[in-house]
NUVOTOR-411322 format. One record per residue (C-alpha): residue number from 0; x negated, y, z negated. Coordinates in Angstrom, 1 decimal. Layout:
N
k/east/north/up
NUM/X/Y/Z
...
//
This chain:
708
k/east/north/up
0/40.3/-87.4/-45.7
1/44.1/-87.5/-45.6
2/45.8/-84.2/-44.6
3/49.0/-83.1/-46.4
4/51.9/-84.0/-44.2
5/50.3/-87.2/-42.9
6/52.7/-90.1/-42.5
7/51.0/-93.4/-43.5
8/52.6/-96.3/-41.7
9/50.2/-99.2/-42.7
10/47.1/-100.0/-44.7
11/45.8/-99.4/-48.2
12/44.0/-96.6/-49.9
13/43.4/-94.5/-53.0
14/43.9/-90.7/-52.7
15/42.0/-88.1/-54.6
16/43.3/-84.5/-54.2
17/40.4/-82.1/-53.2
18/42.4/-79.0/-52.2
19/45.9/-77.6/-52.5
20/48.0/-74.9/-50.9
21/46.2/-72.5/-48.6
22/42.9/-74.4/-49.0
23/44.3/-77.5/-47.3
24/44.1/-78.2/-43.5
25/47.9/-77.7/-43.3
26/47.6/-74.5/-45.3
27/44.9/-73.2/-42.8
28/47.2/-73.9/-39.9
29/50.1/-72.3/-41.8
30/47.9/-69.1/-42.2
31/47.3/-69.1/-38.4
32/51.1/-69.3/-37.8
33/51.8/-66.5/-40.3
34/49.3/-64.4/-38.5
35/51.3/-64.6/-35.3
36/53.9/-61.9/-35.3
37/57.4/-62.4/-33.9
38/57.9/-60.5/-30.7
39/60.9/-60.0/-28.5
40/61.2/-61.1/-24.9
41/60.6/-58.9/-21.9
42/64.3/-58.8/-21.2
43/65.2/-57.4/-24.7
44/62.7/-54.6/-24.3
45/63.8/-53.8/-20.8
46/67.5/-53.8/-21.6
47/66.9/-51.5/-24.6
48/64.9/-49.1/-22.3
49/67.6/-49.3/-19.6
50/70.4/-48.6/-22.1
51/68.7/-45.5/-23.5
52/68.1/-44.1/-20.0
53/71.7/-44.9/-18.9
54/73.2/-43.3/-22.0
55/71.4/-40.1/-21.4
56/72.3/-40.0/-17.7
57/76.0/-40.8/-18.3
58/76.3/-38.1/-21.0
59/74.8/-35.5/-18.7
60/77.0/-36.5/-15.7
61/80.2/-36.7/-17.7
62/79.5/-33.3/-19.4
63/78.9/-31.7/-15.9
64/82.1/-33.2/-14.5
65/84.1/-32.1/-17.5
66/82.7/-28.5/-17.2
67/83.3/-28.2/-13.5
68/86.8/-29.6/-13.8
69/87.6/-27.0/-16.4
70/86.1/-24.3/-14.3
71/88.2/-25.5/-11.3
72/91.4/-24.8/-13.3
73/92.1/-28.1/-15.0
74/93.1/-28.0/-18.6
75/90.1/-28.4/-20.9
76/91.8/-31.1/-23.1
77/92.7/-33.1/-19.9
78/89.1/-32.8/-18.6
79/87.7/-33.9/-21.9
80/89.9/-37.0/-21.7
81/88.7/-37.6/-18.1
82/85.1/-37.2/-19.3
83/85.5/-39.6/-22.1
84/87.2/-42.2/-19.9
85/84.4/-41.8/-17.3
86/81.8/-42.2/-20.0
87/83.6/-45.4/-21.2
88/83.7/-46.7/-17.6
89/80.1/-45.7/-16.8
90/78.6/-47.4/-19.8
91/78.8/-51.1/-19.0
92/79.8/-52.4/-22.4
93/80.3/-55.8/-20.8
94/76.5/-55.8/-20.1
95/75.6/-57.3/-23.5
96/78.5/-59.8/-23.5
97/77.7/-61.0/-19.9
98/74.0/-61.1/-20.7
99/74.6/-63.3/-23.7
100/77.0/-65.5/-21.8
101/74.4/-65.8/-19.0
102/71.8/-66.9/-21.4
103/74.2/-69.3/-23.1
104/75.2/-70.9/-19.8
105/71.6/-71.2/-18.8
106/70.9/-72.8/-22.1
107/73.6/-75.4/-21.4
108/72.1/-76.1/-17.9
109/68.7/-76.5/-19.5
110/70.0/-78.9/-22.1
111/71.5/-81.1/-19.3
112/68.1/-81.4/-17.7
113/66.4/-82.3/-20.9
114/65.2/-78.9/-22.2
115/66.6/-77.8/-25.5
116/66.3/-74.0/-26.2
117/66.0/-73.1/-29.8
118/66.0/-69.3/-29.4
119/68.5/-67.8/-26.9
120/66.4/-64.8/-25.6
121/63.5/-67.1/-24.8
122/65.5/-68.4/-21.8
123/64.7/-65.2/-20.0
124/61.0/-65.6/-20.7
125/61.0/-68.7/-18.6
126/62.0/-66.8/-15.5
127/59.0/-64.4/-15.9
128/56.5/-67.1/-16.6
129/53.2/-66.7/-14.7
130/51.0/-69.2/-16.5
131/51.9/-72.7/-18.0
132/49.3/-74.0/-20.4
133/49.9/-77.7/-20.8
134/48.4/-80.6/-22.6
135/47.7/-83.8/-20.6
136/48.7/-87.0/-22.4
137/52.4/-87.8/-22.0
138/53.2/-84.5/-20.3
139/51.2/-84.8/-17.1
140/50.7/-88.6/-17.6
141/52.9/-91.5/-18.5
142/51.4/-91.9/-22.0
143/50.7/-95.6/-21.1
144/47.0/-95.8/-21.7
145/45.5/-98.7/-19.7
146/42.0/-100.2/-19.7
147/40.6/-100.1/-16.2
148/36.9/-101.0/-16.6
149/34.1/-102.3/-18.8
150/30.5/-101.4/-18.2
151/28.2/-104.0/-19.9
152/24.6/-103.7/-19.2
153/24.2/-103.4/-15.4
154/27.5/-105.1/-14.8
155/30.7/-103.2/-13.9
156/33.9/-105.2/-14.6
157/37.3/-104.0/-13.2
158/40.5/-104.8/-15.2
159/43.7/-105.2/-13.2
160/47.2/-104.6/-14.4
161/48.9/-101.3/-15.4
162/50.7/-99.8/-18.4
163/51.7/-102.1/-21.2
164/52.1/-105.3/-19.0
165/50.3/-108.3/-20.4
166/49.3/-109.6/-17.0
167/45.9/-108.8/-15.5
168/42.5/-110.1/-14.7
169/38.8/-109.2/-15.0
170/36.9/-108.8/-11.7
171/33.5/-108.1/-10.4
172/33.4/-107.0/-6.7
173/37.0/-108.1/-6.3
174/36.4/-111.7/-7.7
175/37.8/-113.0/-11.0
176/35.1/-113.7/-13.6
177/34.7/-115.8/-16.8
178/35.9/-113.6/-19.7
179/33.5/-115.3/-22.1
180/30.9/-112.7/-21.3
181/33.3/-110.0/-22.3
182/34.3/-111.7/-25.6
183/32.3/-109.4/-27.9
184/33.4/-106.2/-26.3
185/37.0/-107.3/-26.3
186/36.8/-108.4/-29.9
187/35.3/-105.1/-31.0
188/38.1/-103.2/-29.3
189/40.8/-105.4/-30.8
190/39.4/-105.5/-34.4
191/38.1/-102.0/-34.8
192/41.7/-101.0/-34.3
193/44.8/-100.0/-36.3
194/47.5/-100.2/-33.6
195/50.1/-102.9/-33.2
196/51.8/-104.1/-30.0
197/55.2/-105.7/-30.5
198/56.7/-107.6/-27.5
199/60.4/-108.5/-27.5
200/61.1/-109.9/-24.0
201/60.5/-107.0/-21.6
202/60.5/-104.4/-24.4
203/57.1/-103.3/-25.7
204/56.9/-101.3/-28.9
205/53.6/-99.5/-29.7
206/52.9/-98.6/-33.3
207/49.8/-96.5/-33.5
208/47.4/-94.7/-31.1
209/48.0/-95.5/-27.4
210/44.3/-95.7/-26.8
211/43.9/-98.4/-29.4
212/47.0/-100.2/-28.1
213/45.4/-100.4/-24.6
214/42.4/-102.2/-26.2
215/44.7/-104.8/-27.7
216/46.5/-105.3/-24.4
217/43.2/-105.7/-22.6
218/42.1/-108.4/-25.1
219/45.4/-110.1/-24.6
220/44.7/-110.3/-20.8
221/41.7/-112.5/-21.8
222/43.8/-114.7/-24.1
223/42.6/-113.0/-27.3
224/45.5/-112.5/-29.8
225/45.2/-109.7/-32.3
226/46.7/-111.5/-35.2
227/44.5/-114.6/-34.6
228/41.4/-112.4/-34.4
229/42.3/-110.7/-37.7
230/42.7/-114.1/-39.3
231/39.3/-115.3/-38.1
232/37.6/-111.9/-38.8
233/39.3/-110.5/-41.9
234/38.6/-106.8/-42.4
235/36.9/-106.0/-45.7
236/36.0/-102.3/-45.2
237/36.6/-99.4/-42.8
238/35.6/-95.9/-41.9
239/38.6/-94.3/-40.2
240/38.3/-92.1/-37.1
241/37.9/-88.4/-37.9
242/37.4/-85.3/-35.8
243/34.0/-84.8/-37.5
244/32.5/-88.3/-36.9
245/34.4/-89.0/-33.6
246/34.1/-92.7/-34.3
247/35.8/-95.6/-36.2
248/34.0/-98.4/-37.9
249/35.3/-101.6/-39.6
250/33.5/-104.4/-41.5
251/34.6/-108.0/-41.1
252/33.7/-111.4/-42.5
253/32.7/-113.7/-39.6
254/33.8/-117.4/-39.3
255/30.2/-118.4/-40.1
256/30.3/-116.5/-43.5
257/28.3/-113.4/-42.4
258/29.4/-109.8/-42.3
259/29.6/-107.7/-39.1
260/30.4/-104.0/-38.4
261/32.4/-103.1/-35.3
262/32.3/-99.5/-34.0
263/34.1/-97.6/-31.3
264/34.2/-93.9/-30.6
265/33.1/-90.9/-28.5
266/30.2/-91.7/-26.2
267/27.7/-89.3/-27.6
268/28.4/-90.1/-31.3
269/28.2/-93.9/-30.9
270/25.1/-93.7/-28.6
271/23.3/-91.5/-31.1
272/23.8/-94.2/-33.8
273/22.4/-97.1/-31.7
274/18.9/-98.4/-32.3
275/19.1/-101.3/-29.9
276/21.1/-102.3/-26.7
277/22.6/-105.6/-25.8
278/21.7/-106.9/-22.4
279/21.2/-110.1/-20.4
280/17.9/-110.7/-22.4
281/19.6/-110.1/-25.7
282/18.9/-107.1/-28.0
283/16.2/-104.7/-26.9
284/15.1/-101.4/-28.3
285/17.2/-98.3/-27.3
286/14.5/-96.5/-25.3
287/14.9/-93.1/-23.6
288/15.3/-94.9/-20.3
289/18.0/-97.1/-21.7
290/19.8/-94.2/-23.2
291/19.6/-92.3/-19.9
292/21.2/-95.3/-18.1
293/24.0/-95.4/-20.7
294/24.7/-91.8/-20.2
295/24.7/-92.2/-16.4
296/27.3/-95.0/-16.7
297/29.4/-92.9/-18.9
298/29.3/-90.0/-16.4
299/30.2/-92.3/-13.6
300/33.3/-93.6/-15.4
301/34.3/-90.2/-16.6
302/34.0/-88.8/-13.1
303/36.6/-91.4/-12.1
304/39.1/-89.7/-14.5
305/38.7/-92.5/-17.1
306/38.7/-91.8/-20.8
307/35.5/-93.4/-22.1
308/34.8/-95.1/-25.4
309/31.5/-96.8/-26.4
310/31.4/-100.1/-28.3
311/28.8/-101.2/-30.7
312/28.2/-103.6/-33.6
313/25.8/-104.4/-36.4
314/25.2/-107.6/-38.5
315/25.4/-106.2/-42.0
316/23.1/-107.2/-44.9
317/24.3/-108.4/-48.3
318/25.3/-105.6/-50.5
319/25.8/-103.2/-47.6
320/27.0/-99.6/-48.1
321/29.6/-97.6/-46.2
322/26.8/-95.7/-44.5
323/25.4/-98.9/-43.1
324/28.5/-99.2/-40.9
325/27.2/-96.5/-38.6
326/23.4/-96.9/-38.8
327/21.1/-99.0/-36.7
328/23.9/-100.1/-34.3
329/23.5/-102.3/-31.2
330/25.1/-100.8/-28.1
331/27.4/-103.3/-26.4
332/29.0/-101.4/-23.6
333/31.5/-98.9/-22.4
334/35.2/-99.2/-21.9
335/37.0/-96.9/-19.5
336/40.7/-96.4/-19.6
337/43.2/-94.2/-17.9
338/46.6/-92.8/-18.7
339/48.2/-92.9/-15.2
340/49.5/-89.6/-13.9
341/53.3/-89.2/-13.5
342/54.3/-89.8/-9.9
343/56.0/-86.5/-9.6
344/53.5/-84.2/-11.4
345/51.2/-83.5/-8.5
346/54.0/-82.3/-6.3
347/55.4/-80.3/-9.3
348/52.1/-78.5/-9.7
349/52.0/-77.7/-6.0
350/55.5/-76.3/-6.4
351/54.2/-74.1/-9.2
352/51.4/-72.8/-7.0
353/54.0/-72.0/-4.3
354/56.0/-70.2/-6.9
355/53.1/-68.1/-8.0
356/52.7/-69.9/-11.4
357/49.2/-70.9/-12.5
358/48.9/-74.2/-14.4
359/46.1/-74.5/-17.0
360/45.4/-78.0/-18.5
361/44.1/-78.1/-22.1
362/43.0/-81.6/-23.2
363/40.9/-83.4/-25.7
364/39.2/-85.5/-23.1
365/35.5/-85.1/-22.4
366/34.5/-82.6/-19.8
367/33.9/-84.8/-16.8
368/37.1/-86.8/-17.3
369/39.1/-83.6/-17.7
370/37.5/-82.1/-14.5
371/38.4/-85.1/-12.4
372/42.0/-85.3/-13.6
373/42.3/-81.6/-12.9
374/41.0/-82.2/-9.4
375/43.5/-85.0/-8.8
376/46.3/-82.8/-10.0
377/45.3/-80.0/-7.6
378/44.2/-77.6/-10.3
379/41.0/-76.8/-8.5
380/40.4/-73.1/-8.3
381/36.7/-73.4/-7.6
382/35.0/-72.4/-4.3
383/35.9/-74.5/-1.3
384/34.0/-77.8/-1.3
385/32.8/-77.4/-4.9
386/34.0/-79.7/-7.7
387/36.3/-78.3/-10.3
388/34.5/-77.2/-13.4
389/36.1/-77.8/-16.8
390/35.1/-75.5/-19.7
391/34.0/-77.4/-22.9
392/35.2/-76.1/-26.2
393/31.6/-75.6/-27.4
394/31.2/-72.9/-24.8
395/34.0/-70.8/-26.3
396/32.7/-70.4/-29.8
397/30.7/-67.1/-29.3
398/32.9/-65.3/-26.8
399/34.1/-61.8/-27.5
400/37.5/-60.5/-26.4
401/36.3/-59.6/-22.9
402/34.7/-63.0/-22.5
403/37.9/-64.8/-23.6
404/39.9/-62.8/-21.0
405/37.4/-63.6/-18.3
406/37.3/-67.3/-19.1
407/41.0/-67.7/-19.5
408/41.6/-65.9/-16.2
409/39.2/-68.1/-14.2
410/39.5/-71.5/-15.8
411/42.1/-74.1/-15.0
412/40.9/-77.0/-17.2
413/39.7/-76.8/-20.9
414/38.2/-79.8/-22.6
415/37.5/-80.6/-26.3
416/39.2/-77.5/-27.6
417/40.3/-76.7/-31.2
418/43.6/-75.2/-32.5
419/41.9/-71.8/-32.7
420/40.7/-72.1/-29.1
421/44.3/-72.8/-27.9
422/45.5/-69.7/-29.8
423/42.8/-67.5/-28.3
424/43.4/-68.8/-24.8
425/47.1/-67.8/-25.1
426/46.2/-64.4/-26.5
427/43.6/-63.7/-23.8
428/46.1/-64.6/-21.0
429/48.7/-62.3/-22.6
430/46.2/-59.5/-22.9
431/45.6/-59.7/-19.2
432/49.3/-59.2/-18.6
433/50.5/-62.8/-18.1
434/53.7/-64.3/-19.4
435/52.5/-67.6/-21.0
436/54.4/-70.9/-21.5
437/52.5/-73.2/-23.9
438/53.2/-76.9/-24.5
439/52.1/-78.9/-27.6
440/53.1/-81.7/-29.9
441/50.9/-81.7/-33.0
442/50.7/-79.5/-36.1
443/47.5/-78.0/-34.8
444/49.3/-76.7/-31.8
445/51.8/-74.7/-33.8
446/49.9/-71.3/-33.9
447/49.5/-71.3/-30.1
448/53.2/-72.3/-29.6
449/54.3/-69.4/-31.8
450/52.0/-66.9/-30.0
451/53.1/-68.0/-26.5
452/56.0/-66.1/-24.8
453/57.7/-69.5/-24.5
454/56.4/-72.3/-26.8
455/57.4/-75.7/-25.6
456/57.3/-78.7/-28.0
457/57.5/-82.3/-27.0
458/60.7/-84.0/-28.1
459/59.4/-87.6/-28.2
460/56.0/-87.4/-29.8
461/56.2/-83.8/-31.1
462/55.9/-83.1/-34.9
463/58.6/-81.1/-36.7
464/56.1/-78.3/-37.3
465/55.5/-78.0/-33.6
466/59.2/-78.0/-32.9
467/59.8/-75.4/-35.5
468/57.2/-73.1/-34.1
469/58.4/-73.5/-30.5
470/61.2/-71.8/-28.5
471/62.1/-74.9/-26.5
472/61.9/-78.6/-26.9
473/61.8/-81.0/-23.9
474/63.3/-84.3/-24.6
475/61.4/-86.4/-22.1
476/57.9/-84.9/-22.6
477/57.7/-84.5/-18.8
478/55.9/-81.6/-17.1
479/58.5/-81.7/-14.3
480/61.2/-80.8/-16.8
481/59.2/-77.7/-17.8
482/59.0/-76.5/-14.2
483/62.8/-77.2/-13.7
484/63.3/-75.1/-16.8
485/61.2/-72.3/-15.3
486/63.4/-72.4/-12.2
487/66.5/-72.2/-14.3
488/64.9/-69.3/-16.1
489/64.4/-67.5/-12.8
490/68.0/-68.2/-11.9
491/69.1/-66.6/-15.2
492/66.9/-63.5/-14.6
493/68.2/-63.1/-11.1
494/71.8/-63.5/-12.3
495/71.3/-60.8/-14.9
496/70.0/-58.5/-12.1
497/72.9/-59.4/-9.9
498/75.5/-58.3/-12.4
499/73.5/-55.2/-13.3
500/73.5/-54.4/-9.6
501/77.2/-54.9/-9.4
502/78.2/-53.2/-12.7
503/76.0/-50.1/-12.1
504/77.0/-49.6/-8.5
505/80.7/-49.9/-9.3
506/80.5/-47.6/-12.4
507/78.5/-45.1/-10.4
508/81.2/-45.2/-7.7
509/83.8/-44.2/-10.3
510/81.7/-41.3/-11.5
511/81.0/-40.1/-7.9
512/84.6/-40.5/-6.9
513/85.9/-38.2/-9.7
514/82.9/-35.9/-9.6
515/83.0/-35.3/-5.8
516/86.8/-34.7/-5.8
517/86.3/-32.0/-8.5
518/83.5/-30.4/-6.6
519/85.5/-30.4/-3.4
520/88.5/-28.9/-5.2
521/90.8/-31.9/-4.7
522/93.2/-33.3/-7.4
523/91.7/-36.1/-9.4
524/91.8/-39.3/-7.4
525/91.9/-41.5/-10.5
526/93.9/-41.3/-13.7
527/92.5/-41.9/-17.2
528/94.3/-45.2/-17.6
529/93.3/-46.3/-14.1
530/89.6/-45.7/-14.9
531/89.9/-47.8/-18.0
532/91.8/-50.5/-16.1
533/89.0/-50.7/-13.5
534/86.5/-51.0/-16.4
535/88.4/-53.9/-17.9
536/89.4/-55.8/-14.8
537/87.0/-55.4/-11.9
538/83.9/-54.9/-14.0
539/84.3/-58.0/-16.1
540/85.6/-60.9/-14.1
541/83.3/-60.6/-11.0
542/80.3/-59.7/-13.2
543/80.9/-62.9/-15.3
544/81.1/-64.9/-12.1
545/77.9/-63.5/-10.8
546/76.3/-64.6/-14.0
547/77.1/-68.2/-13.0
548/75.5/-68.0/-9.5
549/73.6/-71.3/-8.7
550/69.9/-71.5/-7.8
551/69.0/-70.4/-4.3
552/67.0/-72.9/-2.1
553/64.0/-70.6/-2.0
554/64.0/-69.8/-5.7
555/60.6/-71.6/-6.4
556/59.0/-70.2/-3.3
557/59.2/-66.6/-4.6
558/56.5/-65.1/-6.9
559/57.5/-64.5/-10.5
560/58.7/-61.1/-11.5
561/56.0/-58.7/-12.6
562/56.3/-58.7/-16.4
563/55.5/-55.0/-16.5
564/58.1/-54.2/-13.9
565/61.2/-52.5/-15.4
566/64.7/-53.8/-14.7
567/65.6/-50.6/-12.9
568/62.8/-50.0/-10.3
569/63.0/-47.0/-8.0
570/64.1/-49.3/-5.1
571/66.7/-51.0/-7.2
572/68.0/-47.6/-8.5
573/68.2/-46.3/-4.9
574/70.1/-49.4/-3.9
575/72.7/-48.8/-6.7
576/73.0/-45.1/-5.8
577/73.6/-45.5/-2.1
578/76.0/-48.5/-2.5
579/77.9/-46.8/-5.3
580/78.1/-43.7/-3.1
581/79.4/-45.8/-0.2
582/82.2/-47.3/-2.4
583/83.1/-43.7/-3.6
584/83.0/-42.4/0.0
585/85.4/-45.0/1.3
586/87.7/-44.4/-1.7
587/87.7/-40.6/-1.2
588/88.4/-41.1/2.5
589/91.4/-43.3/1.7
590/92.5/-40.7/-0.8
591/92.2/-38.0/1.8
592/94.4/-40.0/4.2
593/96.9/-40.6/1.4
594/97.1/-36.9/0.6
595/97.6/-36.2/4.4
596/100.4/-38.8/4.5
597/102.2/-38.0/1.3
598/101.1/-34.5/0.2
599/99.3/-33.2/-2.9
600/102.3/-32.6/-5.2
601/104.5/-34.8/-7.4
602/105.2/-38.3/-6.3
603/103.3/-37.8/-3.1
604/100.1/-37.2/-5.1
605/100.9/-40.3/-7.2
606/101.1/-42.2/-4.0
607/97.7/-41.0/-2.7
608/96.2/-41.6/-6.2
609/97.6/-45.2/-6.1
610/95.9/-45.7/-2.7
611/92.6/-44.4/-4.0
612/92.9/-46.6/-7.1
613/93.7/-49.7/-5.1
614/90.9/-49.0/-2.6
615/88.3/-48.6/-5.2
616/89.4/-51.6/-7.1
617/89.5/-53.9/-4.1
618/86.2/-52.4/-2.8
619/84.5/-53.3/-6.1
620/85.9/-56.9/-6.0
621/84.6/-57.5/-2.5
622/81.3/-55.8/-3.3
623/80.6/-58.6/-5.7
624/80.0/-60.9/-2.6
625/77.4/-58.5/-1.3
626/75.8/-58.2/-4.7
627/75.0/-61.9/-4.7
628/71.8/-61.1/-2.8
629/69.9/-57.9/-1.9
630/68.5/-59.5/1.3
631/70.5/-62.6/2.2
632/73.8/-62.1/4.0
633/77.0/-62.9/2.1
634/78.3/-64.8/5.2
635/76.0/-67.8/5.1
636/76.5/-71.5/4.3
637/76.2/-70.4/0.6
638/79.4/-68.3/0.8
639/81.4/-71.0/-1.0
640/78.7/-72.2/-3.4
641/80.0/-70.0/-6.3
642/83.5/-71.2/-7.0
643/83.7/-68.9/-10.1
644/83.4/-65.8/-7.9
645/86.3/-66.9/-5.7
646/88.3/-67.6/-8.8
647/87.4/-64.1/-10.2
648/88.4/-62.5/-6.9
649/91.7/-64.3/-7.0
650/92.4/-63.1/-10.5
651/91.4/-59.5/-9.7
652/93.5/-59.3/-6.5
653/96.5/-60.8/-8.4
654/96.1/-58.2/-11.2
655/95.8/-55.3/-8.7
656/99.0/-56.4/-7.0
657/100.7/-56.6/-10.4
658/99.5/-53.1/-11.1
659/101.7/-51.7/-8.3
660/104.5/-54.3/-8.4
661/105.2/-54.9/-12.1
662/107.3/-52.0/-13.5
663/105.6/-52.0/-16.9
664/102.2/-51.8/-15.4
665/103.3/-49.1/-12.9
666/104.5/-47.0/-15.9
667/101.3/-47.4/-17.8
668/99.0/-46.9/-14.9
669/101.2/-44.3/-13.1
670/101.2/-46.2/-9.8
671/103.8/-46.6/-7.1
672/104.6/-49.5/-4.7
673/102.7/-49.5/-1.5
674/103.9/-50.0/2.0
675/102.3/-52.3/4.6
676/100.6/-49.2/6.1
677/99.2/-48.3/2.7
678/97.9/-51.9/2.2
679/96.3/-51.7/5.7
680/94.5/-48.4/4.6
681/93.4/-50.0/1.4
682/92.0/-53.1/3.2
683/90.0/-50.9/5.6
684/88.6/-48.8/2.8
685/87.8/-51.9/0.7
686/86.2/-53.9/3.5
687/84.2/-51.1/5.1
688/81.5/-51.1/2.3
689/81.0/-54.9/2.8
690/80.5/-54.4/6.5
691/78.0/-51.6/6.0
692/76.0/-53.3/3.3
693/75.8/-56.5/5.3
694/74.8/-54.6/8.4
695/72.0/-52.9/6.5
696/70.8/-56.3/5.2
697/70.7/-57.6/8.8
698/68.8/-54.6/10.1
699/66.3/-54.7/7.2
700/65.7/-58.4/7.9
701/65.4/-57.9/11.6
702/62.9/-55.0/11.1
703/60.9/-57.2/8.7
704/60.8/-60.0/11.3
705/59.8/-57.7/14.0
706/56.9/-56.4/11.9
707/55.7/-59.9/11.2
//
């Protein structure tokens, strides 16, 4: 059967259409994709929730301030203007712009490391990822399948050499052997095969399945050339591999004029089709004892993390039929091959564990092979001293929803799974509250890629359907790139929280400054244009710089954010409130000193207002350094790692100086020039919040250390 969308690169055939549209295999997968609804990222939902809550709080506070100001004797129209300006200042309209910019910059960083993001909001989902479901071949491995062993009768033959190199030897107990005894097994592997290996100097090009290419390379190590073999044994018939039969069979004319069938495939399927077994004494009947020995050899090879294929043949009668290619076979032996693990992948998985991210491997390998590879990768979640248990796809067929959630939550390795199983695994993990990243390359992976919070397609071997269904494409098909992308996603989420911390605490400070002055009965410490100026200058540049904060050294040693946790937790809200109140308190103190120095009337009041305006502006600029971390001191070796923040600080300081030195700006903002004493007062008022916040961080850290 040829599925719609198949790319045929070689061979011959006649096609009869048996199904169209939704009845095709591609149509069935398309229906699965259509059944997966588009859903927003956690960030989109949380920002919408935060915006609604903020809007309500701001409207209430501004209405209260406007009312109290009017009751205190200020003109109603003037207080309405103040209320509107406070509302404009309090609502961080830069939040959406800075969030988008943060995601875009993060997307650029991801692109430089080989991760291409197709949907901008999905960048944030990486930062909240709690589970990575990954395939094995090419992602955890090098995608360089290599034959490592042949089991022929009672003899175990090791094959040396790695990857696509043509050099290697065949050994028993460490000694080279005569390959003539392996000739039949090597010939079956090379002829029952549709791959091609093209060597141009040191460059090796594989056309076809990597497993089949490994068999051709193994035959080459024994001096058997594929093209020469095909000339000596021309193919006259074939039964291609399918997921139903799990084997491939070809018929060839032999040099002696006879006809022979060569078969390779999944261990269980080939063994079930064998009537005899080839041994040192020639062909003997396939008894129950012989079958048990063959199964034991298979388990031994699979337990060594080898992918196992069985090899068989049959001398065909005249007038044979296609069915004869897979009936009454003679079992020749087993070939074990391995796709070497990438050097960095085991350490990367350990890094995931330290970061609180669970890795689940989903592979088409048989159960024993998958379990051993999972053990080598450190995916073992079984009891101490017990071998890792992989769950076979056949065990998933009759599970209900609760069963799926239980299995998905407890299993780290799945073997022999179908596209529907992959989709159900992702859904079960999501139902248990996990944020799931899913990798895939084939058309059959598309439904699971679409369902996952972050679908990751392979850039090298991935199909266009898989890429279209995914949120991100990695260009090197490397698992380490996925984990680096997760780290960058965490950086993005933390940067969003940083500028939310900064914006909200600064905007809250402006509201408290005006509101507290009205409650006390003081003149307004900030003018309408000054409030808008603060909103344009100090709110934007430092916030944008915080959005470019680089990754911290311990980023991947922290657990992922709880997906259910809102952006504004009670602790985070309290942090914003007390730090915003601190900024407002220092501003009001400077305002009080200014009124004591210059009075509360006319130009004297303008002078005091200018001091308050400059104090709050500079305090907000310096507060950006404290907002870089809620727990780490600003004065560490990382003080100068964000050059953008220093640039933003320089711009803001220059603009604030211009606000009191440039005549046009003085007229618009209603400010006056400041004396050295005034600048000293502004410096004290602006730097005091930094000192207090850093002292609180130090005391909190010291207290935590003392408890530990």
